[in-house]
C-alpha positions in Angstrom: -39.8 -12.5 56.5 -37.4 -13.0 53.7 -35.4 -16.2 54.0 -31.7 -15.5 54.4 -30.5 -19.0 54.8 -26.9 -19.3 53.9 -26.7 -23.0 53.1 -24.6 -23.7 50.1 -27.6 -24.8 48.0 -29.0 -21.3 48.2 -25.8 -19.4 47.3 -26.3 -17.5 44.0 -23.6 -16.0 41.9 -23.2 -12.2 42.3 -25.4 -10.1 40.1 -27.2 -13.1 38.7 -24.4 -13.8 36.2 -23.9 -17.3 34.8 -21.0 -18.8 36.8 -17.9 -19.7 34.8 -15.9 -22.9 35.2 -13.7 -21.3 37.9 -16.7 -20.0 39.9 -18.4 -23.4 39.5 -15.3 -25.2 40.8 -15.0 -22.9 43.7 -18.7 -23.3 44.5 -18.3 -27.1 44.4 -15.3 -27.0 46.7 -17.2 -24.7 49.1 -20.2 -27.1 49.1 -18.0 -30.2 49.7 -16.2 -28.4 52.5 -19.5 -27.3 54.2 -20.9 -30.8 53.9 -17.8 -32.3 55.5 -18.0 -29.8 58.4 -21.8 -30.5 58.8 -21.2 -34.2 58.9 -18.5 -33.8 61.6 -20.7 -31.6 63.7 -23.7 -34.0 63.4 -21.4 -36.8 64.7 -20.4 -34.6 67.6 -24.1 -33.9 68.3 -24.8 -37.6 68.6 -22.0 -38.2 71.1 -22.3 -38.0 74.9 -20.8 -34.9 76.4 -18.1 -36.9 78.2 -17.0 -38.4 74.9 -16.8 -34.9 73.3 -14.7 -33.6 76.1 -12.4 -36.6 75.9 -12.0 -36.1 72.1 -11.2 -32.4 72.6 -8.7 -33.3 75.3 -10.5 -31.1 77.8 -12.6 -31.3 80.9 -15.7 -29.5 82.3 -13.3 -27.3 84.2 -11.8 -26.0 81.0 -8.2 -25.7 79.8 -5.1 -24.6 81.5 -3.5 -21.4 80.3 -0.5 -23.1 78.9 -2.7 -25.6 77.0 -4.8 -22.7 75.6 -1.6 -20.9 74.4 -0.4 -24.1 72.6 -3.7 -24.6 70.9 -3.9 -21.0 69.8 -0.5 -21.4 68.2 -1.6 -24.6 66.6 -5.0 -23.6 65.3 -4.5 -19.9 64.8 -6.8 -17.1 65.8 -10.5 -17.8 66.0 -11.4 -15.7 62.9 -13.2 -16.6 59.7 -12.5 -15.3 56.3 -13.8 -11.8 56.1 -13.6 -8.5 54.2 -10.2 -7.0 54.8 -7.9 -4.8 52.9 -6.2 -6.6 50.0 -2.4 -6.7 49.6 -0.9 -3.4 48.8 -0.2 -4.2 45.2 -3.8 -5.4 44.6 -5.1 -2.2 46.3 -2.7 -0.2 44.1 -4.2 -1.8 40.9 -7.7 -1.2 42.1 -7.0 2.4 42.8 -7.0 2.9 39.0 -10.2 1.0 38.5 -12.9 3.7 38.4 -14.9 5.2 35.4 -13.0 8.5 35.3 -9.5 7.1 35.3 -10.5 4.4 32.8 -11.7 7.2 30.5 -8.4 9.0 30.9 -6.5 5.8 30.2 -8.5 5.2 27.0 -8.0 8.8 25.9 -4.2 8.5 26.5 -4.1 5.3 24.6 -5.8 6.9 21.6 -3.4 9.9 21.7 -0.4 7.5 21.9 -1.8 5.5 18.9 -2.2 8.7 17.0 1.4 9.7 17.6 2.8 6.3 16.8 1.3 6.7 13.3 3.5 9.7 12.7 6.3 9.0 15.1 8.9 9.1 12.3 7.9 12.6 11.2 6.6 14.3 14.4 8.3 14.8 17.8 6.8 13.1 20.9 3.5 14.6 21.9 3.9 15.9 25.5 0.2 15.7 26.0 0.6 12.0 26.2 2.9 12.4 29.2 0.7 15.0 30.8 -2.3 12.7 30.5 -0.3 9.8 31.9 0.8 12.1 34.8 -2.8 12.9 35.6 -3.7 9.2 35.7 -0.7 8.4 37.8 -1.3 11.3 40.3 -5.0 10.4 40.7 -4.4 6.7 41.1 -1.4 7.1 43.5 -3.2 9.7 45.6 -6.3 7.5 45.8 -4.2 4.4 46.7 -2.3 6.2 49.4 -5.5 7.7 50.9 -7.3 4.3 50.8 -4.3 2.5 52.2 -4.0 5.0 55.1 -7.8 5.1 55.7 -7.8 1.3 55.8 -5.1 1.2 58.4 -6.9 4.0 60.4 -10.2 2.1 60.2 -8.6 -1.1 61.4 -7.0 0.8 64.3 -10.4 2.4 65.2 -12.1 -1.0 65.0 -9.5 -2.3 67.4 -10.8 0.1 70.0 -14.0 -2.0 70.1 -13.3 -5.5 71.2 -15.7 -8.4 71.6 -15.0 -10.8 74.4 -16.3 -14.1 75.7 -16.3 -15.8 79.1 -14.3 -19.0 79.3 -13.2 -21.3 82.1 -9.4 -21.3 82.4 -7.0 -22.8 85.0 -3.6 -21.4 85.9 -2.0 -24.8 86.6 -2.7 -28.5 87.1 -3.9 -28.2 90.7 -5.8 -25.0 90.4 -9.5 -24.7 90.1 -11.3 -23.1 87.2 -11.8 -19.3 87.0 -14.1 -17.5 84.6 -12.1 -15.0 82.6 -13.1 -12.7 79.7 -10.9 -13.1 76.7 -11.0 -11.6 73.1 -13.1 -13.8 70.9 -10.1 -14.3 68.6 -8.3 -16.2 71.4 -10.9 -18.9 71.9 -9.5 -22.4 71.1 -10.9 -25.9 70.7 -11.4 -27.5 74.1 -12.3 -24.2 75.8 -15.4 -24.3 78.0 -17.4 -21.2 77.3 -20.1 -19.6 79.4 -23.0 -18.0 77.6 -25.7 -15.5 78.8 -28.3 -13.3 77.1 -26.6 -10.8 74.8 -23.6 -12.9 74.0 -22.4 -13.8 70.5 -21.6 -17.5 70.2 -17.8 -17.3 69.7 -17.3 -20.7 68.0 -19.0 -24.0 67.3 -20.0 -25.4 70.8 -21.3 -28.7 72.1 -23.5 -27.7 75.0 -22.7 -29.2 78.4 -25.4 -27.4 80.4 -28.2 -25.1 79.4 -31.0 -23.3 81.2 -33.9 -21.8 79.2 -31.5 -21.2 76.4 -32.9 -19.4 73.3 -30.6 -18.7 70.4 -31.1 -16.4 67.4 -30.0 -18.3 64.3 -31.3 -16.0 61.5 -27.8 -15.5 60.1 -27.6 -19.3 59.4 -31.1 -20.6 59.1 -33.2 -17.6 58.1 -35.5 -18.2 61.1 -36.7 -14.9 62.4 -37.6 -16.3 65.9 -35.1 -17.6 68.4 -34.9 -21.4 68.8 -34.6 -23.4 72.0 -31.4 -25.3 72.7 -31.0 -28.1 75.2 -28.2 -29.6 77.3 -27.2 -33.2 77.7 -29.8 -34.0 80.3 -32.7 -33.4 77.9 -31.3 -34.7 74.7 -32.6 -38.2 73.7 -29.7 -39.7 71.7 -31.6 -42.8 70.7 -34.5 -40.9 69.1 -33.3 -37.5 67.9 -30.6 -37.3 65.2 -30.0 -34.8 62.5 -27.6 -34.2 59.7 -28.0 -30.4 59.8 -26.0 -28.9 62.6 -28.2 -25.8 62.7 -31.1 -28.0 63.8 -29.2 -29.9 66.4 -30.5 -28.8 69.8 -27.3 -29.4 71.7 -25.1 -27.4 69.3 -24.5 -23.6 69.3 -22.8 -22.4 66.2 -20.6 -19.4 65.5 -22.6 -16.5 64.0 -25.6 -17.0 66.3 -26.4 -15.1 69.4 -28.1 -15.8 72.8 -31.4 -14.1 73.2 -32.2 -15.5 76.7 -31.0 -18.1 79.2 -27.6 -19.3 80.2 -25.4 -22.2 79.1 -21.9 -23.7 79.1 -20.4 -25.5 76.1 -17.1 -27.0 75.0 -15.6 -25.5 71.8 -15.4 -28.2 69.1 -14.3 -25.9 66.2 -12.9 -22.4 65.7 -12.3 -20.0 62.8 -12.4 -21.5 59.3 -13.2 -25.0 60.7 -16.6 -23.8 62.0 -19.8 -24.3 60.1 -20.0 -20.5 59.6 -16.3 -20.4 58.6 -16.8 -23.2 56.0 -19.2 -20.9 54.2 -17.3 -17.7 54.7 -16.1 -17.6 51.1 -19.6 -17.1 50.0 -20.2 -14.3 52.5 -17.1 -12.3 51.5 -17.5 -9.8 48.7 -18.8 -6.4 48.0 -21.2 -5.1 50.6 -24.6 -3.8 49.5 -24.4 -0.2 48.2 -25.2 2.4 50.8 -26.9 5.7 49.8 -23.5 7.3 49.7 -22.2 4.7 47.2 -25.4 5.1 45.1 -25.0 8.9 45.2 -21.4 8.9 44.0 -22.3 6.3 41.3 -25.2 8.5 40.0 -23.1 11.6 39.9 -20.3 9.8 38.1 -22.5 8.5 35.3 -24.2 11.8 35.0 -20.9 13.4 34.3 -19.9 10.6 31.9 -23.2 10.9 30.0 -22.6 14.6 29.8 -19.1 14.1 28.4 -20.4 11.6 25.8 -22.8 14.2 24.5 -20.5 17.3 24.5 -17.3 15.8 23.1 -18.9 14.7 19.7 -20.3 18.2 19.4 -16.9 19.8 20.0 -15.4 17.4 17.5 -17.9 18.2 14.8 -17.7 22.0 15.2 -13.9 22.0 15.1 -13.7 19.5 12.3 -16.1 21.3 10.0 -14.9 24.9 10.8 -11.1 24.2 10.8 -11.0 21.3 8.2 -8.3 19.5 10.1 -10.1 16.4 11.6 -7.0 14.9 13.1 -6.3 18.0 15.1 -10.0 18.4 15.9 -10.0 14.8 17.2 -7.0 15.5 19.5 -8.7 18.7 20.8 -11.9 16.8 21.4 -10.0 14.2 23.4 -8.5 17.0 25.5 -12.0 18.4 26.1 -13.1 15.0 27.3 -10.2 15.0 29.7 -11.3 18.4 30.9 -14.8 17.1 31.6 -13.5 14.2 33.7 -13.3 14.8 37.5 -10.6 12.2 37.8 -9.8 13.2 41.4 -13.4 12.4 42.6 -12.5 8.9 44.0 -9.5 10.3 45.8 -11.4 13.3 47.2 -14.2 11.0 48.4 -11.8 8.6 50.0 -9.8 11.4 51.7 -13.0 13.0 53.0 -14.2 9.7 54.5 -10.8 8.9 56.0 -10.4 12.3 57.5 -13.9 12.2 58.8 -13.4 8.9 60.5 -10.2 10.1 62.2 -11.7 13.4 63.3 -14.7 11.5 64.7 -12.5 9.1 66.6 -11.0 12.1 68.4 -14.5 13.1 69.4 -15.1 9.6 70.9 -17.0 8.3 67.9 -15.6 5.1 66.2 -16.7 4.5 62.6 -16.9 0.8 61.8 -17.9 1.4 58.1 -16.6 4.6 56.5 -19.6 5.1 54.3 -21.8 5.2 57.4 -20.4 8.7 58.0 -22.7 10.1 55.2 -25.7 8.3 56.7 -25.0 9.8 60.1 -24.9 13.3 58.5 -28.2 12.6 56.6 -30.0 11.4 59.8 -33.1 13.4 60.6 -34.7 11.1 63.2 -32.8 9.6 66.1 -34.5 6.8 68.1 -32.8 6.3 71.4 -33.3 4.6 74.7 -33.8 6.5 77.9 -31.3 4.9 80.1 -27.8 6.3 79.8 -28.6 8.9 77.2 -31.3 11.0 78.9 -30.4 9.7 82.4 -27.0 9.3 84.1 -27.1 5.5 83.8 -26.3 5.6 87.5 -29.0 3.4 89.1 -29.5 3.9 92.8 -31.9 1.8 94.9 -33.9 4.6 96.5 -36.5 2.7 98.4 -37.5 -0.9 99.3 -41.2 -1.0 100.2 -43.8 -3.4 101.4 -47.1 -3.7 99.6 -48.4 -0.6 101.4 -45.5 1.6 100.5 -43.6 1.4 103.8 -39.9 0.6 104.0 -39.3 -3.1 104.8 -35.9 -4.7 105.2 -37.3 -8.1 104.2 -37.9 -6.9 100.7 -34.3 -5.8 100.4 -33.1 -9.2 101.7 -35.2 -11.2 99.1 -34.1 -8.8 96.4 -30.5 -9.2 97.4 -30.8 -13.0 97.2 -32.3 -12.8 93.7 -29.5 -10.4 92.4 -26.6 -12.1 94.2 -27.3 -15.7 93.1 -28.3 -15.1 89.5 -25.7 -16.1 86.9 -27.3 -14.6 83.8 -27.4 -11.0 82.4 -26.9 -8.9 85.6 -27.9 -5.3 85.0 -27.4 -2.0 86.8 -30.4 -2.5 89.1 -29.0 -5.8 90.3 -25.8 -4.0 91.2 -27.7 -1.3 92.9 -29.5 -3.8 95.1 -26.2 -5.5 96.0 -24.6 -2.2 96.8 -27.2 -1.5 99.5 -26.3 -4.6 101.5 -23.2 -4.4 103.7 -20.4 -7.0 103.5 -21.4 -8.3 107.0 -25.0 -8.8 105.9 -23.8 -10.5 102.7 -21.9 -13.1 104.7 -24.8 -13.9 106.9 -27.3 -14.2 104.1 -25.0 -16.2 101.9 -24.5 -18.7 104.7 -28.2 -19.4 105.0 -28.9 -20.3 101.4 -27.6 -22.5 98.6 -28.3 -22.0 94.9 -30.5 -24.8 93.5 -31.6 -23.4 90.1 -32.5 -20.3 88.2 -34.9 -19.2 85.5 -33.1 -16.5 83.5 -34.4 -13.2 82.4 -35.9 -12.7 79.0 -37.6 -9.7 77.3 -40.9 -11.4 76.9 -41.4 -12.4 80.6 -39.5 -9.3 81.8 -38.5 -11.1 85.0 -36.1 -13.6 86.4 -36.1 -16.1 89.3 -33.7 -18.0 91.4 -34.5 -21.1 93.5 -32.6 -21.4 96.8 -32.3 -24.1 99.4 -32.3 -23.1 103.1 -29.2 -24.4 104.8 -30.7 -24.4 108.3 -33.7 -26.7 107.4 -33.4 -30.5 107.1 -35.6 -33.4 106.8 -39.4 -32.9 106.1 -38.9 -29.2 107.0 -36.5 -28.7 104.1 -37.9 -26.5 101.3 -36.9 -24.5 98.3 -37.8 -20.9 97.9 -38.3 -19.3 94.5 -37.6 -15.6 94.4 -38.9 -13.6 91.4 -37.9 -10.0 90.6 -39.2 -8.1 87.6 -41.6 -5.7 86.0 -44.6 -4.9 88.2 -47.3 -5.7 85.7 -45.8 -9.1 84.8 -45.0 -10.2 88.3 -48.3 -9.0 89.8 -50.2 -11.0 87.1 -48.7 -14.2 88.6 -49.4 -13.3 92.3 -52.3 -14.9 94.1 -51.3 -13.7 97.6 -49.3 -11.0 99.3 -47.5 -10.5 102.6 -49.3 -8.1 104.9 -48.0 -7.3 108.4 -45.9 -10.5 108.3 -48.9 -12.7 107.3 -49.7 -14.3 104.0 -53.1 -13.0 102.7 -55.1 -13.5 99.6 -54.6 -10.9 96.9 -58.1 -9.6 96.3 -59.1 -7.3 93.5 -59.3 -4.4 95.9 -55.8 -5.2 97.3 -54.5 -5.6 93.7 -55.7 -2.2 92.8 -54.2 -0.8 96.0 -50.7 -2.2 95.5 -50.8 -1.2 91.8 -51.4 2.4 92.9 -48.4 2.2 95.3 -46.2 1.3 92.3 -47.7 3.9 90.1 -47.3 6.6 92.7 -43.5 5.9 92.7 -43.5 5.8 88.9 -44.9 9.3 88.7 -42.1 10.5 90.8 -39.7 9.3 88.1 -38.7 6.1 90.0 -38.4 2.8 88.2 -40.3 0.1 90.2 -39.7 -3.6 90.3 -41.9 -6.2 92.2 -40.5 -8.9 94.4 -42.4 -12.1 95.0 -41.8 -15.6 96.3 -43.1 -19.2 96.3 -42.0 -22.2 98.3 -41.6 -25.8 97.1 -40.8 -29.0 99.0 -37.1 -29.9 98.6 -36.4 -32.9 96.4 -35.9 -31.6 92.8 -33.1 -29.5 91.3 -34.8 -28.3 88.0 -37.4 -25.5 87.8 -39.0 -23.9 84.8 -41.1 -20.9 83.8 -44.2 -22.8 84.7 -43.2 -22.7 88.3 -43.4 -18.9 88.3 -47.1 -19.1 89.3 -49.1 -18.8 92.5 -46.6 -16.3 93.8 -46.8 -14.2 97.0 -46.0 -10.5 96.6 -43.5 -9.3 99.1 -43.0 -5.7 98.0 -41.4 -3.3 95.7 -38.0 -1.9 94.8 -37.9 1.8 93.6 -34.8 2.9 91.7 -33.7 6.3 90.8 -31.8 7.1 87.6 -31.5 10.9 87.6 -31.7 12.8 84.3 -28.4 14.1 82.9 -27.7 17.7 83.6 -26.8 18.3 80.0 -29.5 16.1 78.4 -31.9 19.0 77.8 -29.1 21.1 76.2 -28.1 18.1 74.0 -31.6 17.6 72.8 -32.0 21.3 71.9 -28.7 21.1 70.0 -30.0 18.0 68.0 -33.2 19.8 67.3 -31.3 22.9 66.1 -29.4 20.6 63.7 -32.6 19.2 62.2 -32.8 15.9 64.1 -36.0 14.9 65.8 -35.4 12.6 68.8 -37.9 9.9 69.6 -37.5 7.9 72.8 -38.1 4.1 72.4 -37.7 2.3 75.7 -38.8 -0.9 77.3 -39.4 0.9 80.5 -42.7 1.8 82.1 -44.7 4.5 80.4 -45.1 6.6 83.6 -41.3 6.6 84.3 -40.6 7.3 80.6 -43.0 10.2 80.5 -41.6 11.7 83.7 -37.9 11.5 82.7 -38.7 12.8 79.2 -40.6 15.8 80.6 -37.7 16.5 83.0 -35.3 16.9 80.1 -37.6 19.1 78.1 -39.2 16.6 75.7 -42.8 17.4 74.6 -44.1 14.0 75.6 -47.7 14.1 74.4 -49.4 10.7 74.2 -47.1 7.8 75.1 -47.6 4.8 72.9 -46.9 1.4 74.5 -45.8 -1.9 72.9 -49.3 -3.3 73.5 -50.8 -0.6 71.4 -48.2 -1.1 68.6 -49.2 -4.7 68.4 -52.8 -3.7 67.6 -51.7 -1.4 64.7 -51.0 -2.6 61.1 -48.1 -1.0 59.2 -50.1 1.8 57.7 -51.6 2.8 61.1 -48.2 2.6 62.7 -46.8 5.0 60.1 -49.6 7.5 61.1 -48.7 7.1 64.8 -44.9 7.6 64.4 -45.5 11.0 62.8 -46.8 12.5 65.9 -45.6 10.3 68.7 -42.4 11.2 70.6 -42.2 8.5 73.3 -42.7 4.8 72.9 -42.7 2.7 76.1 -42.7 -1.0 77.1 -41.4 -1.8 73.6 -39.9 -5.2 72.9 -37.2 -5.9 70.2 -39.7 -6.6 67.4 -41.7 -3.5 68.2 -38.6 -1.3 68.2 -37.6 -2.6 64.7 -41.2 -1.9 63.5 -41.0 1.7 64.7 -37.7 2.2 62.8 -39.2 0.7 59.6 -42.3 2.9 59.9 -40.2 6.0 60.2 -38.2 5.0 57.1 -41.4 4.4 55.2 -42.2 8.0 56.0 -39.1 9.1 54.1 -36.8 9.7 57.1 -33.2 8.7 57.5 -33.3 7.0 60.9 -30.5 6.5 63.4 -31.0 4.1 66.3 -29.0 4.4 69.5 -29.0 1.3 71.6 -26.8 -1.0 73.7 -28.9 -4.0 74.7 -29.7 -7.3 73.1 -33.3 -6.0 72.7 -31.9 -3.3 70.4 -30.0 -5.5 67.9 -32.9 -5.9 65.4 -33.5 -2.1 65.4 -29.8 -1.4 65.0 -29.7 -3.6 61.9 -32.8 -2.1 60.4 -31.8 1.6 61.0 -30.1 3.6 58.3 -27.3 4.1 60.8 -27.0 1.8 63.9 -25.3 3.5 66.8 -24.1 1.7 69.9 -21.6 2.2 72.7 -18.4 0.3 73.6 -20.0 -1.0 76.8 -22.9 -2.6 74.9 -23.6 -6.3 74.7 -21.7 -8.1 71.9 -24.6 -8.5 69.5 -25.4 -4.7 69.7 -21.9 -3.7 68.9 -21.7 -6.2 66.0 -25.0 -4.8 64.6 -24.0 -1.2 64.8 -22.3 0.9 62.2 -20.9 3.5 64.6 -19.7 3.0 68.2 -19.7 5.8 70.7 -16.9 5.6 73.3 -19.2 7.6 75.6 -23.0 7.2 75.8 -23.8 10.8 75.4 -26.1 12.7 73.0 -23.5 15.5 73.0 -20.9 13.1 71.6 -23.4 11.9 69.0 -24.2 15.5 68.0 -20.5 16.2 67.3 -20.4 13.0 65.2 -23.4 14.1 63.2 -21.8 17.5 62.4 -18.6 15.8 61.3 -20.6 13.5 59.1 -22.2 16.6 57.5 -18.8 18.3 57.1 -17.5 15.2 55.3 -20.5 15.0 53.0 -20.4 18.8 52.4 -16.7 18.8 51.2 -17.5 15.9 48.9 -20.5 17.5 47.3 -18.6 20.8 47.2 -15.8 19.2 45.0 -18.4 17.6 42.7 -20.4 20.8 42.1 -17.4 23.0 41.7 -15.7 20.6 39.3 -18.9 19.9 37.3 -19.9 23.5 36.8 -16.3 24.6 36.1 -15.8 21.9 33.5 -19.1 22.6 31.9 -18.3 26.3 31.6 -15.0 25.5 29.9 -16.7 23.3 27.4 -19.4 25.9 26.7 -16.6 28.5 26.1 -14.8 26.0 23.8 -18.0 25.5 21.7 -18.4 29.3 21.3 -14.7 29.9 20.4 -14.6 26.9 18.0 -17.5 28.2 16.1 -16.1 31.7 15.4 -12.3 31.6 15.7 -10.3 30.3 12.7 -7.8 28.5 14.8 -7.9 26.3 17.9 -8.8 28.5 20.9 -6.5 26.4 23.0 -4.1 23.6 22.2 -5.0 20.1 23.4 -1.8 20.1 25.5 -2.7 23.5 27.1 -6.1 22.2 28.0 -4.5 19.2 29.6 -2.1 21.3 31.6 -4.9 23.6 32.7 -7.0 20.7 33.9 -4.1 19.1 35.8 -3.3 22.4 37.5 -7.0 22.9 38.5 -7.2 19.3 39.8 -4.2 20.0 42.0 -5.9 23.1 43.4 -8.8 20.8 44.5 -6.7 18.4 46.5 -7.1 20.5 49.6 -10.9 20.4 49.5 -11.1 17.7 52.2 -9.4 20.0 54.6 -11.9 22.8 54.1 -14.6 23.9 56.5 -18.3 24.2 55.9 -20.5 27.2 57.0 -22.3 26.6 60.3 -25.6 27.1 58.5 -24.9 24.2 56.2 -24.2 21.9 59.1 -27.6 22.6 60.7 -29.6 20.5 58.3 -29.4 16.8 57.3 -27.9 16.3 53.9 -28.6 13.8 51.2 -27.6 13.2 47.6 -29.5 15.0 44.9 -28.2 14.2 41.4 -30.8 16.3 39.7 -29.7 19.3 41.8 -26.1 18.7 40.8 -27.1 18.8 37.1 -29.1 22.0 37.6 -26.2 23.6 39.5 -23.8 22.7 36.6 -26.1 24.2 33.9 -26.7 27.4 35.8 -23.2 28.2 37.2 -21.1 26.8 34.4 -22.0 29.4 31.7 -21.3 32.2 34.3 -17.6 31.7 33.8 -18.1 31.5 30.1 -19.2 35.1 30.0 -15.7 36.2 30.9 -14.1 33.6 28.7 -15.9 35.3 25.8 -14.9 38.8 27.0 -11.3 37.5 27.1 -11.7 36.2 23.5 -12.8 39.7 22.4 -10.0 41.3 24.4 -7.3 39.2 22.9 -8.8 39.5 19.4 -9.5 43.3 19.3 -7.2 44.9 21.9 -4.1 42.7 21.6 -4.4 41.9 18.0 -4.4 38.1 18.4 -6.7 37.6 15.5 -4.8 35.3 13.1 -3.0 32.0 13.2 0.3 33.8 13.4 -0.8 35.2 16.8 -2.7 32.2 18.1 0.0 31.6 20.8 -0.7 35.0 22.3 -4.5 34.3 22.1 -4.1 30.9 23.7 -1.8 32.1 26.4 -4.2 34.9 27.4 -7.2 32.5 27.6 -5.1 29.9 29.4 -4.2 32.3 32.2 -7.7 33.8 32.5 -9.4 30.4 32.3 -7.2 28.8 34.9 -7.5 31.8 37.3 -11.3 31.9 37.0 -11.5 28.2 37.3 -9.4 28.2 40.4 -11.1 31.3 41.8 -14.4 29.4 41.5 -13.3 27.3 44.4 -13.7 30.2 46.7 -16.8 31.6 45.0 -18.8 28.4 45.1 -17.6 26.8 48.4 -20.0 28.9 50.4 -23.4 30.6 49.9 -22.0 33.6 51.6 -19.7 36.4 50.3 -16.3 34.7 50.0 -13.3 36.2 51.8 -15.6 38.6 53.6 -18.3 36.5 55.3 -16.7 33.0 54.8 -13.0 32.2 54.3 -11.5 28.9 53.3 -9.0 27.1 55.5 -5.3 27.8 55.1 -4.6 24.6 53.0 -7.2 25.6 50.5 -6.0 29.2 50.3 -2.4 28.1 50.0 -3.1 25.5 47.3 -5.3 27.8 45.1 -2.8 30.7 45.5 0.0 28.4 44.4 -1.8 27.1 41.3 -2.8 30.7 40.3 0.8 31.8 40.6 2.0 28.9 38.6 -0.6 29.6 35.9 0.5 33.3 35.6 4.2 32.3 35.4 3.9 29.5 32.8 3.8 31.8 29.7 7.0 33.5 31.0 8.7 30.2 31.9 11.2 28.1 29.8 8.3 25.6 29.4 6.3 28.2 27.4 7.6 27.2 23.9 6.9 23.5 24.6 3.4 24.3 25.6 2.8 26.6 22.6 2.6 29.8 24.7 4.3 33.1 24.7 4.9 35.9 27.2 1.9 38.1 27.8 2.3 41.9 27.7 2.1 43.7 31.0 -0.9 45.7 29.8 -2.8 42.4 29.8 -2.8 42.1 33.6 -4.9 45.2 34.5 -7.5 43.8 32.1 -7.1 40.4 33.8 -7.6 41.9 37.3 -10.8 43.7 36.1 -12.1 40.4 34.5 -11.5 38.5 37.8 -13.3 41.2 39.8 -16.2 41.3 37.4 -16.3 37.5 37.5 -16.6 37.5 41.2 -19.3 40.1 41.3 -21.4 38.3 38.6 -20.9 35.0 40.2 -22.1 36.4 43.6 -25.2 37.9 41.9 -26.1 34.6 40.1 -25.4 32.7 43.3 -27.8 34.9 45.2 -30.5 34.5 42.6 -30.0 30.7 42.5 -30.3 30.4 46.3 -33.6 32.4 46.3 -34.9 30.6 43.3 -34.1 27.0 44.4 -33.6 27.4 48.1 -30.4 25.4 48.0 -26.8 25.7 47.3 -24.3 23.0 48.1 
């Protein structure tokens, strides 16, 4: 595994650039700060727990509420430096920092410089003001959309909170109570309780720990969890370290608990933590997603196209007209016409609208660019529980080793579930719910908690050790009660309870009890085994090694009924081009039964044990044909995701447990739910407010709508601009005057850009939303080269019309010629929005939304009115004769017909459109 250690020595300057003095100084300050924090934590690690508590002015019972409030005000929120929206004026400046706007700024500067050379002789060039207006409109709209989307995203993220359990007291004489508080409210001196699945909220000095394993990959680069110990097992005289990550009695912010339980006192929060001291090196631009890469490729494709075409236009006009200054100005206007300066604003608006729309459908987007990945997803890996089933676990049966109902099995199971302090799941709650309050009081009075061996995903079981309150002296004993997966528990059993007597577990009996469990599995019941072992009283610490030589008591059979709408949701996903693969840690028999009940073609179920025997190439072969993976651990789930990606799929992973965190990070789009464990929510890109495949399907469709409207703008603008330039080349070669003034080109381009502002509010055809969508820069280029010249056909017919019919065939009549082409060009360019937005027949089979219809109609009306307006002389236009408009109507009709014919051919030839 690649080392991702974040120690200061390994921090490299972004992009491999040689650091300047300022960067070097910042790096040196960062390193000094981190070393100081590390030294302080190392000193705390070497101190006894009592000393640490005293220094933090706290006790093992935690802080009082008033003390915590004072410290929160003193130290501030428990948050490190992170990516957040910059101040509004910085965001405003950055809104103008993109290739297209920079091109426009450069062109405007050149035009301004040209005018300054002749300012004494020539009036102010209005083209300069028009170009500046285009820059301002694009930048301001982009800023406003990004500012609003940032606020919306922050509000959406606020819907998903991460909490931590701390000990708090109401007053001086009150006892401690465990309360859940937002992680940002943790303060130095708080006593924190940790269990499997928790994020470590701050830097902690452990007070107690039980089989505690912590994942530290974010800090140390270690892929495997490391063991942490409490004060009872730490040898202060022999073990010292200057690296707080290696200290076995420290848990640091940024790490997560994979198994076990612990308590610890907070010694640092926020920027004062080890993680916080390095936060400056962690903040910066995120790695580019496929969405970012796609936009970038398209942007530079259009810029390269412009760099080729503009010199050609300059050369033709310069040589044919002889006026190189005017030709240069015209070439600059053509460059502006080729620049889709509204692209950043349209992209941002699309993503922001998509995020807000998805939130209304119970889907919270943590990262806006994840919307595109959700729309591109073609394989969804999901757990069984809660997505295919109702996530409503009911204890259906409690059986002895022969499959008969036995109340003693329920009693032992209740003791195990009731006394455990770690990660309590729905099955534990189902066991507790089967016991009445009166029975609980009696059972609780008979036992005292001695110790526990928490659950982890390798052992797949957990144990509690209880003392019997009614036995004293030599008769006193401790009873270990283990509950877990049948295969794992049965492997540790040497005896069983049969008719109230303890008997040796022979091979024949082992096969018999295994069949009992399997029979229940085949009925769709999830089965756990319950076993016990007794020890003489006298010690208070037990380990995994004590889970041996067990006596099997019986089985618990749980029912988690399939969701009524699961089969329909799966069909909807399949209809939308998404293959669903079930990846579960559950038994293969249960997984197969549940999947069959909801209509999944199960086929061969591949278990985690089989996956471990396969190399990466063999696993890639298996994932092609396998639908259900069972008994998969976290590492195996992540391998399945990577194998699917290696096959060229865009993979989504839906999970809510600590065992899903690795797969959530590796997936193209990690999807979790708001009830998930902390580490799962932090690893995910998208949070579902309801664990339901129907909710996810709606989110996928919204993602595709967002992507579709973005790609729609790009293809329409690229093809329209190319058509205009192609027409300019033809006209420049044969017409003795400029076919259109630079200022007229600028106004036309501005008007067209305004007509495109409503694109994010458009709809997509249902057929488009049925397939996953990804970027295809080559397809955009092909689309531009095919559809662009289509509009040029009618530009050329308009040239001939103005030249031969209306007599605009000399420089004296060039205003009439230019006005005629301006109106025709703007109307066809705007009409292309409706022609190209759908593969269907526009207005008949597919109609744009009201905002798009209104905006395009408004721009077309303004375009027709301009030659008749008071602005016409300033723009070099003149009023058009009424006889022009029947010709214009015919041209537009013919344009629509030809475009539809070419569109039909294109779809048949390339089997694609948008």
